[in-house]
N, C-alpha and C positions, 0 to 999 in steps of 0.2 A: 250032737250034730249042730244044734243051734249055736253053740259057742264056736264051732269050727267055721260056720257060715259067717258069723260076725268077725272072726279073726281074718277071714279072707277078703272082706270088704276093704276097698282102698281109700276109705275116708275114716277120720277119727270118730270113734264112738265112745261116749262117756255117759254112764248111767249113775245117778245118785238116788238114795232113798229119800223119804219124806224129811229127814233131818239134814240132808245135804252131804251124807257120807257116801263116798264112792263105793259102788257095789259091782261095777263092771267098767273096764278101761282097756280098750284093745291096743294091740301093738302099734297100729298106725297113729293113734292118739299119742302114745308114748314117744314115738319118733318125732311127731309134730311138735310136742311140747318140750322135747329134749330131756325127759325125765324117765327113769326106769318105772315099769308098771308097778313094781312093789312099793315105790314111794308114794303112789297115789291111791292104790287100793286100800280101803278101810280108813282113809283120811278124809276129813272135811274138805270140800272144794276150796274154801277160803284159806285153809291152812296149806293146801298144796300149791295154791296160787295167791300168795299174800298181797300182790298188787291189786287184786280184785276186791270189791266191796259188795255188800248185798244189793246195791243199786246198779253196779256195773257188771255183775256176773249174770250172764243169761240164764244159767241153771237156777240160780237163786231167785231171779225174777219170776221164772215160770213156776217154781215151787210156791212162791207167795201168791201169785195172781191166778194160777191155773189156766192162763191163756197161752196158747202156743206163739212162738216167735219164728218168723221165717226170714232166712237170708239176712241175719243180723250181724253186722260187723262188730268184732270184739278185738281190742288190742290189750295185751297184758304182758307182764314180765314174770317168768317162772322163777322158782327158787334158786336157779343157777344164774339168774340175771339175763337170760335170753329173752329178747323182745319177740313176741309172737303175734301175728295178725291172722285171724281166722274169720271165715264167714260161716255162721252157725244157724242151723235149724234146730230149735229146741221145743220139745213136746212134753206136756204133762202125762204122767202114767196114772191111770185111774182103774181101780178094781172094786167092783160092787159099789160104785158111787163114791169111793173113798180115794183121795189123792195119796198114792203110795211112793211117788218119786217123779223123776224127770229124766228124759232121754235127750242127748244132744249129739247131733251129727255135724262134724266140723270139717271144713275144707281149708287147707293151709294156703293163704295168699300172701304170706310174709314177703316172699321174693318179688311178687308182682307189685305189692305196696311199695317196697324199697325202690324198685326200678321206676315206678310211676312218680314217686317223690323226686327222684334224681332228674327225671325228664322235666318236671315242673320247675325244679331249681335251675336247671340249665336254661330253660325258656326264660326264666326270670332274669338270669344274668345276661342273656342275649339282648334283652330289651333295654339295657342300661349302658351308658346314660342316654337319656332321651335326646339331648341336643347333638349326639354324635351318631345317631342312627343312619345307616346307609342301606341301599338296596341289598336285600338278602342274596348272597351268591348261591348259585346252584339251582335256582328256581327256573322252571321252564318258561318259554315265551312262545307266542303264537307262531312265529316263523320256524319253530322247531317241530311243528306238527306236520307229519309227512302224510299227504293224502292228495288224491286227484278225484276222489269220489264226490259227486254233486251233493249228496246228502250231508257228508261230513263238511264240505266247504260251506254249505248253508249254515250248519251249526257253528262253525268257526266264525262266520260273519255275525251271527246272533250274539255269540259270546263277546266278540270285539265291541259291539254296540253297548252291551250291558256292562262292560268292564268299567266304564267311567261313572257309573252311578253307585248308590249305596244300598240298592235293593237286594233282598235275599235271592239266591239262585239255587235251584234244585237241578242236579245233574243226574240223569238216569242212564244206566247202561250195565251190561253184563260185566262180570269180573274180567279185567284185562283189556277193556275197550279204551282206556285212557281218560277216565274221569278226573283223576288228580292232575293229569297233564293239562286238561282244560282249566281246572280251577287255579292252578299255579299261574297259568298264562294270563288269566283274567286279573289275578292279583298283580302280576308284574306290569300289566298295562293300565292299572288303576292309579288314581291319585294317592292311594294308600301304599304304593310299592315301597316306600322308604320306612314303612312301619312293619311290625311283626306279621308273619304268616305262620299260623300254628294249625297243624292237622291232628285230629284225634279219630282213630277208628273205634266206633262205638261197640263193635263186636269183640275187640281185643282185651277189654277190661271187664272184670266182673261188675255187675250192676251195683253192688254194694260199695264199690270203690269209685265208680264213675262219677257219682254225684259230687264227691269231694274234689275230684280232679277237675271237673268242669267249673264248679262254683266256689271252691276253696273251703277251708275248714277253720274253726275257731278253737282255741285252747279250751279243753273241758267239754267239747261237744260229745266226745266219747273217750274212753280210756286210751291215753297215748296221743290224743289229737293235739296238734300244734297250730298256731296261727300261720296259715299258709294261703297265699292267693291261688285262685283257680285259673284255668286257661282263659276264661272270659276276661279277667283282669289283666293277665299277661299279654293278651292280644289287643290291648287298648290302642285305638287309633288304626288298627290293622284289620286282619282277616282271620276268622276262625272257621276251619273246614271240618265238618262233622261227617265222616265217611261211614257208610253202612248204617244210616239213620234208622232203617227199619229194624235193626237189632237192638236199639235202645229200649229199655223197659218202658211200658206205657205210663207208669206213674212218674217216671223221670221226664218223660215227654211233656207232661203237664207243667212241671217246674220250668222246663226249657221254654215253653210257650209264654209263661209269665215273665221270664227274663226278656224275651223278645218284645213283648208288649210294653213293658215298663222301661226297657233299656236300663235296667238296674239289676244287680245281682246281690243275693243274700247268701253269705257263707253258711255252711252247715253249722248249726248251733249258735248262729249270731242272730241278733234282733234288729240290727240296722242294715240298710241297703246301701250299696255303692253304685253310683252311676257308671255305666260302661258304654263306650263308643266302639262297637265292633260290627263289622260286616260279616254276615253268616252265609257261607256256602254249605250246602248239604248234598250228599250223594246217596243213591240207593241202587243196589244191584237187582232189585225187583221192581216191577211196575207198582207205583204207589197206590194205584186204584185197587190192585190185588191185595196189597198189604193192609189197606183200610178194611177191605171186605173180610180178611182173615183176622182182624183185630190186633194187628201188629203195629199199626200206625194210626195215631189220632187224626181224625178228619180236620179238626180245627188247626192243628199244627201243620198239616199238609197245606191247607189254604194260606196259612201265614208264610210258609216258605216257598210256595208255588207261585212266586211273582214272576220270575223268569225261569223257563223250563228249557234245559238243554238235553236232548235225547240222542245218544250216540248209537249208531247201528253196529251190530256185531260184525266181525271180520267176514263171516260166511256170506253176509249180504253186501259186501263191498270187495269182492275178490279181485276187482280191477286194481286195487291198491297193493296186491301181493308183490308184483315186480318192484314197485317203488320201495316198499317196506323191506323186502328181501335185500335189495341193493344197499339200503341204509344200514341195516344191521350187519351185513358182511363188511362194509366199509368200517363200521364202528369197531368190530372185533379184529379186523385186520390191523387197525391202529393199536389196539390194546395188546394183541398177541404178537405183533411184529410179523404178520403173515401176508401172503399175497394170493388169497383165495379169489378166484375170478368170477364165480357164480354157481349156478345149479346145473346139474346134469339134466338132460331132457326127461329122464325117468322121474327125477325128483320134482321137476316143474309140474309134471302131470299129477304126481301124488299130492303136491301142495294145492293144486287146483281142485282135486277131487275131495280133499279132506275138509271137514266141517269146522275145524278150529274152535272147539268148545272153550278153550282158554284164551281165544282171541289174540290180539297183537302180542300180549305178554307170552303166550305159548309159542308164537312164531319166533320171537326173539330168543327164547330159551332153547328152542329146537335148533336154531342156527348156531347159537353159542355152543351147545352141546356137540353138534356135528363138527365144529371147527376144533374142538378139543381132541377129536379122534382122527384128524387129518394130518397130512404132511404139511409142509410150509406153504405149498401152493397147489393149484388145481381146482377142481370143481367138487361141490358137495354131492356125494352119491348116496344111493339108498342105504348102503350098509352103515352110513354115518348117522342115520336117523333112528329115533326110538321106535321099538316094535309096535307100540300102540297106534302109530300113525298109519297103519295099513287101512285103506278105505274099505267101506262095506262093499262086498262084491256083488255084482249082478243086479243091484236094485231089486225090483220085484219081478223082473222079466222072467226069471226062472222059477217063479213061485206061482202056482195056481191052486185053487181050492180043490179038494179031492172029490167034491160032489156039487151038484147045483144047489145054490143057497139063495135064501131071500136076501134082499138088499141089507137089512140090519145085520143078518148073520155074516154076510160077506164083509161088511165094514168092520165088524167085530174081529173077524179073522185077520184082516189086513192090519188093523191096529195092533193086534197081538204080535203079528210078525215083525212089525217095525219096532215095537217095544223090545222084543227079544234080541233083535239085531243091534239096537242102540245099547242095550245093557251089555251085550257081548263085546261090542267095540270099545265101551268105556270100562270094561272089566268090573262090572257090577257097581260102579259109582253112580248112584242115583242122580246126584246133582249134575254131573257132566252129561249123563244120558238125557236129562230133562232139557238141558241147553241144546243138545244135538237135535232133540225132537221139537224144540221150539215151544215147549209148554212149561208152566210153572212146576217147580219141584213137588209141591204138595199135590198137584193134579196127578203127576206120575206116581207118587207114593200111593194115592188112592187106587189108581188103576192096577198097580202091582199087588196091592192087597186083594183085589178082585181076581188076580191071576197068580195065585200063590206059587204056581209051578215056575214062574219066571224068576222068582227069588232064589230058587235052589242053586246053591253054589255061588251066590252073589255076595257082595260085601255090604257092610252097613253104609248108610248114607254118610257122607263126610263133606 
C-alpha cells in the first residue's frame, strides 16, 4: 500500500541508503530524469547521474551533513545527456538515532527554467544597442485609460504627477483592475520612456528560480549555472515592474530591499556588486497592510516601495464606467472581428449593472469578447450570449428571514452565513472570487468557511 501511495504521487521521489545506493525511485522521478527505473534502482546516485558530485548532489549533501535542504535548485545532466532542472526538498532518514539514508522529493522545473532564460535573453537583445533605443511599441499611455469615475480620474492625475520622478510606486488593486495599464502609462510618460520596460510576475516563477531571474547568475553558482544578467541589469536606465509582490518569498524580499537601498545588484554566486539605475514599480492584488499582518510582506520593504501609492477601485465600485467600457470593448472587437455589433440589449444592461464583476475590467472585456464570438455579424448582445455564471444573486435578503427570534449576535451570524452561501454558490465554490464578491480578504473567508464546514460541501478548492 505504501509503494502504491508513493507511485501515485505526482512528484519525483528518490530514496537512497546511507551509502548513496538507490533503494526507491518512483515512476515520476524516472520520467523527470528521462531514465528507466531499472537503470537507477540499486545504483549509486553519482553513477546514475555522473554530472553530479558529492558537493552538488543534494542527496549526498544531506547524507553527509544530516541537515535537511528545502526548495534547493539542482541542475544536472543524466546519462543520456538530457539537462534537467529540479527544485528539491531533501530530508535525512534516521532510525534509532542512526542515519540510514535520505529522501528527496523533486519537482521538475526544466521547462520553466528554459522559458525564463529565453525571456531574459530576449530582454537582453531588446536592450541593444543602447544608442539606438526607441520608445517601446505597444505600451499603454494615459490617454488610453477609459474612465469617467472621479476616484479613477484622481488616481490617473496622481500617476501623471509621479511619472516624471524616479521614486518607487506601489499600485494596489484587485486582479483585473488595470494595475499594469497604469504602470505602463507612467513609464510611457516618464523621462525613461526610451529605455527598457520589463515586467515580472512574482507569482509566476518558483521562488528557487526567481532570484536568478531578478539578480542574474554566475558560472559555477550551482550545477549548470551560466554567466547571465538578471532583470535588474537588463532594465538599466528604465523601469522594472514587479507584479504580485505579495507572492514573493520573504527571504527574497530581504535581498530585493538590499538592492533598492544600495542601488547595486549581486548576481547569484558572485562576490562583486554591479551598480543599477532602475526605477521600481510594484503591484499587489491584496492590501499590503493585510499582507504584512499575515507575514507575506516585509514591513521595511513596504515602506521602501510605498513612496507613491496608487489605489485602483474595483469595477463594482465604479459601475458608472460600465457604458464607457462596454462601448470601448465592443468597438475594439468590432474592428478585430469585422463585425457591426451596436451595443447591449436592455436585459444585458440590467444584468451588467446587477453583476458584481469579481474579475473586474478584465472579466468585462472577456465577457464581451466571448459574447461576440457567439453572435451574428451585427445586432445587440443578448443574455444567451453571456456565460451562465453571470446570473446575479436573486432577491438579495428580502426573501430571507430567520426562522425564530434571535439575539443580535445570532442574527448577524445567520446573515453572514447566508451571504457566504450565496457568494460561494454564485462563484461555483471558488473561494477567491467569492471573497472578492463579499469584499473581504480570501484568508478571512477561508477562516469563516472552516467554521461553517457545511458551506464547503460540494465546493471547489481555492484557486
